[in-house]
Kinemage of the C-alpha trace (Angstrom):
@kinemage 1
@onewidth
@group {chain A} dominant
@subgroup {mainchain}
@vectorlist {calphas} color= white
{ca met a 1} P -250.680 36.098 228.924
{ca lys a 2} L -248.374 39.092 229.162
{ca phe a 3} L -245.395 36.752 228.779
{ca lys a 4} L -246.851 35.164 225.620
{ca arg a 5} L -247.564 38.598 224.100
{ca leu a 6} L -243.955 39.585 224.799
{ca leu a 7} L -242.669 36.479 222.952
{ca val a 8} L -244.846 37.277 219.918
{ca leu a 9} L -243.570 40.864 219.820
{ca leu a 10} L -239.957 39.694 220.012
{ca ser a 11} L -240.525 37.253 217.145
{ca leu a 12} L -242.023 39.997 214.978
{ca val a 13} L -239.049 42.292 215.626
{ca thr a 14} L -236.594 39.519 214.719
{ca phe a 15} L -238.487 38.737 211.483
{ca val a 16} L -238.591 42.364 210.331
{ca ser a 17} L -234.915 42.862 211.154
{ca gly a 18} L -233.979 39.752 209.145
{ca cys a 19} L -235.909 41.008 206.101
{ca ala a 20} L -234.131 44.342 206.284
{ca gln a 21} L -230.773 42.558 206.410
{ca ile a 22} L -231.596 40.503 203.309
{ca glu a 23} L -232.598 43.675 201.443
{ca asp a 24} L -229.347 45.392 202.463
{ca asp a 25} L -227.269 42.398 201.303
{ca ser a 26} L -229.023 42.396 197.908
{ca thr a 27} L -228.314 46.107 197.433
{ca ser a 28} L -224.680 45.619 198.422
{ca ser a 29} L -224.292 42.760 195.930
{ca thr a 30} L -225.675 44.872 193.063
{ca ser a 31} L -223.343 47.737 193.907
{ca ser a 32} L -220.328 45.408 193.927
{ca ser a 33} L -221.300 43.964 190.532
{ca glu a 34} L -221.574 47.427 189.006
{ca thr a 35} L -218.157 48.368 190.354
{ca thr a 36} L -216.603 45.245 188.846
{ca gln a 37} L -218.236 45.959 185.491
{ca glu a 38} L -216.911 49.517 185.412
{ca ser a 39} L -213.406 48.268 186.135
{ca ser a 40} L -213.545 45.701 183.339
{ca thr a 41} L -214.308 48.336 180.722
{ca glu a 42} L -210.969 49.986 181.379
{ca thr a 43} L -208.987 46.976 180.166
{ca ser a 44} L -207.869 46.488 176.571
{ca thr a 45} L -210.273 43.571 176.175
{ca asp a 46} L -213.797 44.838 176.855
{ca thr a 47} L -216.108 42.170 178.296
{ca ser a 48} L -218.590 44.568 179.871
{ca ser a 49} L -221.639 43.966 177.666
{ca ser a 50} L -224.191 41.829 179.478
{ca thr a 51} L -225.916 41.058 176.154
{ca asn a 52} L -222.873 39.253 174.774
{ca thr a 53} L -222.851 35.755 176.197
{ca asp a 54} L -219.899 33.404 175.857
{ca pro a 55} L -220.252 31.859 172.367
{ca ile a 56} L -217.790 29.049 172.947
{ca asp a 57} L -219.005 25.493 173.428
{ca pro a 58} L -217.203 24.285 176.589
{ca asp a 59} L -217.035 20.740 175.156
{ca tyr a 60} L -215.500 21.749 171.825
{ca asp a 61} L -211.982 20.398 171.312
{ca phe a 62} L -210.106 23.209 169.600
{ca pro a 63} L -207.265 22.241 167.280
{ca asp a 64} L -203.700 23.003 168.206
{ca pro a 65} L -202.214 25.990 166.351
{ca thr a 66} L -200.599 24.874 163.103
{ca pro a 67} L -198.708 26.989 160.579
{ca gly a 68} L -200.551 25.708 157.515
{ca ala a 69} L -198.829 26.798 154.304
{ca val a 70} L -195.208 27.687 155.127
{ca val a 71} L -192.517 29.655 153.312
{ca asp a 72} L -188.873 30.116 154.225
{ca thr a 73} L -188.688 33.525 155.925
{ca gly a 74} L -184.970 33.253 156.634
{ca thr a 75} L -183.896 35.441 159.552
{ca tyr a 76} L -187.006 37.644 159.474
{ca tyr a 77} L -188.192 36.560 162.934
{ca asp a 78} L -184.821 36.273 164.623
{ca gly a 79} L -185.048 37.752 168.108
{ca ile a 80} L -188.738 37.001 168.695
{ca gly a 81} L -188.025 33.777 170.566
{ca asn a 82} L -190.549 32.540 173.132
{ca lys a 83} L -192.000 35.892 174.181
{ca val a 84} L -195.668 35.993 175.184
{ca gly a 85} L -198.368 38.550 175.972
{ca asp a 86} L -197.575 42.255 175.790
{ca glu a 87} L -193.864 41.499 175.464
{ca leu a 88} L -194.491 39.552 172.241
{ca leu a 89} L -196.906 42.195 170.926
{ca ser a 90} L -194.313 44.910 171.586
{ca ala a 91} L -191.563 42.894 169.894
{ca leu a 92} L -193.707 42.323 166.790
{ca arg a 93} L -194.590 46.016 166.649
{ca ser a 94} L -190.905 46.913 166.709
{ca leu a 95} L -190.140 44.302 164.066
{ca asn a 96} L -192.937 45.539 161.815
{ca ser a 97} L -191.802 49.133 162.194
{ca ser a 98} L -188.218 48.283 161.282
{ca lys a 99} L -189.132 46.108 158.291
{ca arg a 100} L -191.848 48.287 156.742
{ca lys a 101} L -189.914 50.739 154.556
{ca thr a 102} L -193.001 52.268 152.968
{ca thr a 103} L -196.749 51.803 152.571
{ca val a 104} L -198.486 51.439 149.229
{ca gly a 105} L -201.114 54.098 149.966
{ca tyr a 106} L -204.858 53.535 149.829
{ca ser a 107} L -205.514 55.530 146.667
{ca asn a 108} L -202.677 53.725 144.873
{ca met a 109} L -204.416 50.361 145.366
{ca gly a 110} L -206.793 51.407 142.597
{ca thr a 111} L -210.044 49.791 141.462
{ca ser a 112} L -208.878 47.692 138.503
{ca val a 113} L -205.905 45.776 137.107
{ca ser a 114} L -204.394 46.231 133.673
{ca gly a 115} L -201.046 47.080 132.148
{ca asp a 116} L -197.864 47.463 134.174
{ca pro a 117} L -198.091 45.664 137.576
{ca lys a 118} L -196.032 48.387 139.261
{ca asp a 119} L -199.087 50.624 138.838
{ca his a 120} L -201.461 48.015 140.305
{ca pro a 121} L -200.131 46.647 143.627
{ca tyr a 122} L -202.914 44.086 144.082
{ca met a 123} L -201.476 42.303 141.031
{ca tyr a 124} L -198.590 41.343 143.339
{ca thr a 125} L -200.581 40.513 146.468
{ca asp a 126} L -203.981 39.134 145.421
{ca tyr a 127} L -203.303 37.655 142.005
{ca asp a 128} L -205.057 34.645 140.556
{ca pro a 129} L -202.284 31.997 140.369
{ca ala a 130} L -203.759 30.723 137.095
{ca thr a 131} L -202.650 34.015 135.485
{ca val a 132} L -199.188 34.228 137.029
{ca gln a 133} L -196.331 36.013 135.262
{ca tyr a 134} L -192.999 37.395 136.480
{ca asp a 135} L -191.600 40.906 136.431
{ca ala a 136} L -188.022 41.929 135.580
{ca lys a 137} L -186.912 41.075 139.123
{ca gly a 138} L -188.492 37.638 139.030
{ca gln a 139} L -191.374 38.583 141.349
{ca pro a 140} L -194.664 36.831 140.541
{ca tyr a 141} L -197.809 38.790 139.735
{ca gly a 142} L -201.084 38.061 137.954
{ca thr a 143} L -203.327 39.660 135.359
{ca arg a 144} L -206.457 38.951 137.420
{ca val a 145} L -207.009 39.308 141.165
{ca val a 146} L -208.979 37.172 143.625
{ca ser a 147} L -211.947 38.604 145.505
{ca phe a 148} L -211.764 38.551 149.283
{ca tyr a 149} L -214.400 36.361 150.999
{ca ser a 150} L -215.522 34.538 147.810
{ca gly a 151} L -212.334 33.592 145.947
{ca asn a 152} L -213.786 34.607 142.563
{ca thr a 153} L -211.415 36.283 140.099
{ca met a 154} L -211.886 39.729 138.582
{ca thr a 155} L -210.179 42.662 136.895
{ca ser a 156} L -212.149 45.462 138.603
{ca tyr a 157} L -212.997 45.682 142.280
{ca asn a 158} L -213.929 47.633 145.387
{ca lys a 159} L -211.660 47.774 148.420
{ca glu a 160} L -212.817 46.074 151.621
{ca his a 161} L -211.623 47.601 154.888
{ca val a 162} L -211.030 44.439 156.888
{ca trp a 163} L -210.726 46.794 159.886
{ca pro a 164} L -213.688 49.102 159.069
{ca asp a 165} L -213.160 52.836 158.723
{ca ser a 166} L -215.714 53.700 161.398
{ca his a 167} L -213.779 51.561 163.866
{ca gly a 168} L -210.519 53.343 163.022
{ca gly a 169} L -209.486 51.456 159.887
{ca asn a 170} L -208.408 54.684 158.205
{ca lys a 171} L -205.362 54.592 160.496
{ca cys a 172} L -203.964 51.541 158.699
{ca glu a 173} L -205.665 51.730 155.282
{ca ala a 174} L -202.450 52.849 153.542
{ca asp a 175} L -200.858 49.498 154.442
{ca ile a 176} L -201.619 46.886 151.783
{ca his a 177} L -201.775 44.172 154.430
{ca met a 178} L -205.219 45.448 155.506
{ca pro a 179} L -207.534 46.541 152.605
{ca arg a 180} L -208.557 43.700 150.278
{ca pro a 181} L -210.019 43.752 146.762
{ca thr a 182} L -213.625 42.536 146.592
{ca ile a 183} L -216.364 42.152 144.003
{ca pro a 184} L -218.431 45.372 144.196
{ca ser a 185} L -221.740 43.524 144.606
{ca glu a 186} L -220.324 41.606 147.586
{ca asn a 187} L -218.542 44.482 149.308
{ca gly a 188} L -221.543 46.053 151.053
{ca ser a 189} L -222.752 42.930 152.830
{ca arg a 190} L -220.585 43.311 155.919
{ca gly a 191} L -220.914 47.047 156.508
{ca asn a 192} L -218.893 47.928 159.619
{ca ser a 193} L -219.711 44.788 161.617
{ca phe a 194} L -217.385 42.980 163.977
{ca tyr a 195} L -216.588 39.383 163.025
{ca val a 196} L -219.061 37.132 164.840
{ca glu a 197} L -219.597 33.497 163.908
{ca gly a 198} L -222.967 32.621 162.406
{ca lys a 199} L -224.183 36.200 162.022
{ca lys a 200} L -224.981 38.034 158.796
{ca asp a 201} L -225.689 41.653 159.586
{ca ser a 202} L -224.164 44.864 158.235
{ca lys a 203} L -223.955 46.281 161.761
{ca asn a 204} L -224.499 43.686 164.517
{ca gly a 205} L -222.004 40.966 163.623
{ca trp a 206} L -220.929 39.251 160.397
{ca asp a 207} L -219.406 35.960 159.267
{ca pro a 208} L -218.186 35.407 155.667
{ca ala a 209} L -219.336 31.789 155.897
{ca ala a 210} L -222.912 32.956 156.502
{ca glu a 211} L -223.091 34.534 153.029
{ca ser a 212} L -224.059 32.532 149.928
{ca phe a 213} L -220.924 33.814 148.174
{ca gly a 214} L -218.631 33.363 151.173
{ca asp a 215} L -215.820 30.831 151.444
{ca lys a 216} L -215.610 29.568 155.041
{ca thr a 217} L -211.812 29.476 155.007
{ca tyr a 218} L -211.685 33.282 154.673
{ca arg a 219} L -212.540 33.356 158.357
{ca gly a 220} L -208.872 32.610 159.018
{ca asp a 221} L -207.587 35.245 156.590
{ca ser a 222} L -209.857 37.849 158.208
{ca ala a 223} L -208.681 37.086 161.731
{ca arg a 224} L -205.003 37.207 160.823
{ca ile a 225} L -205.407 40.574 159.100
{ca ile a 226} L -207.109 42.005 162.187
{ca phe a 227} L -204.303 40.657 164.375
{ca tyr a 228} L -201.785 42.308 162.034
{ca cys a 229} L -203.526 45.672 162.358
{ca met a 230} L -202.801 45.565 166.081
{ca leu a 231} L -199.124 46.021 165.177
{ca thr a 232} L -199.737 49.230 163.259
{ca tyr a 233} L -201.520 51.459 165.790
{ca thr a 234} L -201.074 51.214 169.543
{ca lys a 235} L -204.559 52.522 170.352
{ca phe a 236} L -206.312 49.698 168.524
{ca gln a 237} L -208.156 47.246 170.798
{ca leu a 238} L -209.562 43.739 170.351
{ca val a 239} L -212.770 43.396 172.359
{ca glu a 240} L -215.075 40.594 173.423
{ca leu a 241} L -218.203 42.187 171.967
{ca asp a 242} L -220.553 41.473 169.063
{ca tyr a 243} L -221.248 45.146 168.470
{ca his a 244} L -220.176 48.632 169.491
{ca glu a 245} L -221.805 51.856 168.318
{ca thr a 246} L -219.439 54.103 166.393
{ca ser a 247} L -219.186 56.441 163.418
{ca arg a 248} L -216.603 57.767 160.981
{ca lys a 249} L -216.428 60.997 163.000
{ca asn a 250} L -216.175 59.144 166.303
{ca asn a 251} L -213.916 56.138 165.764
{ca asp a 252} L -213.714 53.718 168.678
{ca asn a 253} L -210.536 51.939 167.425
{ca met a 254} L -212.123 48.615 168.423
{ca met a 255} L -212.561 45.317 166.617
{ca gly a 256} L -214.146 42.089 167.714
{ca arg a 257} L -215.145 39.547 168.551
{ca leu a 258} L -211.777 38.455 169.967
{ca ser a 259} L -212.747 34.883 170.876
{ca thr a 260} L -214.357 34.397 167.453
{ca met a 261} L -211.172 35.439 165.682
{ca leu a 262} L -208.928 33.289 167.873
{ca lys a 263} L -211.194 30.337 167.062
{ca trp a 264} L -211.157 31.069 163.330
{ca asn a 265} L -207.382 31.421 163.365
{ca leu a 266} L -207.018 27.898 164.775
{ca glu a 267} L -209.704 26.229 162.687
{ca asn a 268} L -208.515 27.682 159.374
{ca pro a 269} L -204.748 27.250 158.917
{ca thr a 270} L -202.910 29.596 156.589
{ca lys a 271} L -203.423 29.027 152.875
{ca asp a 272} L -201.105 29.343 149.897
{ca arg a 273} L -203.056 32.464 148.880
{ca glu a 274} L -202.070 34.119 152.174
{ca gln a 275} L -198.416 33.273 151.693
{ca arg a 276} L -198.497 34.600 148.119
{ca arg a 277} L -200.037 37.772 149.489
{ca asn a 278} L -197.485 38.016 152.302
{ca ser a 279} L -194.582 37.676 149.873
{ca gly a 280} L -196.100 40.276 147.523
{ca ala a 281} L -196.637 42.727 150.385
{ca glu a 282} L -193.050 42.228 151.552
{ca tyr a 283} L -191.864 42.918 148.007
{ca leu a 284} L -193.838 46.187 147.921
{ca gln a 285} L -193.423 47.426 151.512
{ca gly a 286} L -190.648 45.379 153.114
{ca asn a 287} L -192.757 43.803 155.877
{ca arg a 288} L -194.756 40.620 156.401
{ca asn a 289} L -197.846 39.717 158.419
{ca pro a 290} L -196.381 37.615 161.262
{ca phe a 291} L -199.718 35.935 161.999
{ca ile a 292} L -199.675 34.309 158.564
{ca asp a 293} L -196.184 32.898 159.100
{ca his a 294} L -196.802 32.150 162.798
{ca pro a 295} L -200.543 31.852 163.567
{ca glu a 296} L -199.604 30.587 167.036
{ca tyr a 297} L -198.541 34.132 167.934
{ca ala a 298} L -202.225 35.091 168.311
{ca cys a 299} L -202.811 32.757 171.252
{ca arg a 300} L -199.430 33.666 172.725
{ca ile a 301} L -200.552 37.313 172.840
{ca trp a 302} L -204.323 37.189 173.496
{ca gly a 303} L -204.871 33.647 174.770
{ca asn a 304} L -205.143 34.847 178.352
{ca ala a 305} L -207.507 37.764 177.635
{ca asn a 306} L -210.724 36.163 178.944
{ca glu a 307} L -212.212 32.781 179.802
{ca ala a 308} L -213.356 32.081 176.232
{ca ala a 309} L -209.865 32.857 174.909
{ca lys a 310} L -208.298 30.571 177.522
{ca arg a 311} L -210.481 27.632 176.451
{ca ile a 312} L -209.796 28.231 172.771
{ca cys a 313} L -206.028 28.531 173.154
{ca lys a 314} L -205.819 25.621 175.631
{ca gly a 315} L -202.944 27.108 177.597
{ca asn a 316} L -200.871 27.920 174.499
{ca tyr a 317} L -199.972 31.372 175.806
């Protein structure tokens, strides 16, 4: 009997010890996960939010990057070559800095078009091609401008910060490549939201195609403008988030969602309207948006940023 009691006691000790070990392992695993999450928030592409699941269908066959509408840019991109990643981003920043001789200035973009086009820069960049005329230097302009997101034409407008002010857009608002003319009644729909496919919220994610007035193809224009902004301010970040709390007084210098914009860039090749705008901006400032001329640059820079980006870009980085 004593021997049997001893066996029972030994079994109980072993059971309790095993439970304690399981509990310790669980605690250790949680601690390791938290450490990994903290480390990930220090990178330029923030994937730390547990509420933002991967939006990319793993079975979706993304199109290969295509240039869409093309213009002859001559020697503009000589020297860029086959660079990728940070090396390509750095080279494009240097190119943009050397080519941009001036910026139009946010206040000079005005709120209407009339009279001499030199006083209304959007007449050179966002003109309705049905109203095209030519200035003394042979540069095309129009007497009406096209509204961003909807494609409707107008003579008076609000200015849409494609990179919102509260996320740091004021740092590149003087550059005509970023702010776009919009119909006043349509301008407030986005608020300061990141670009997120399928969402329609002024704060928690927004997609132009989700609006009744929105033209789906403006997804591509939006993405390529955001990519351009990354050339203008080195503290800007593209993040893998649907939302990030911020304010005008406390800019976070972030824009997202990165994978959404990479997807939109591929699915919506560049349009003639973007090339007209690029040529007008070059006429006014001296520089072009490289992601309009070479949309493949986006994947070559950010295509390795996270798993969603890798699937979208299909190794084109």
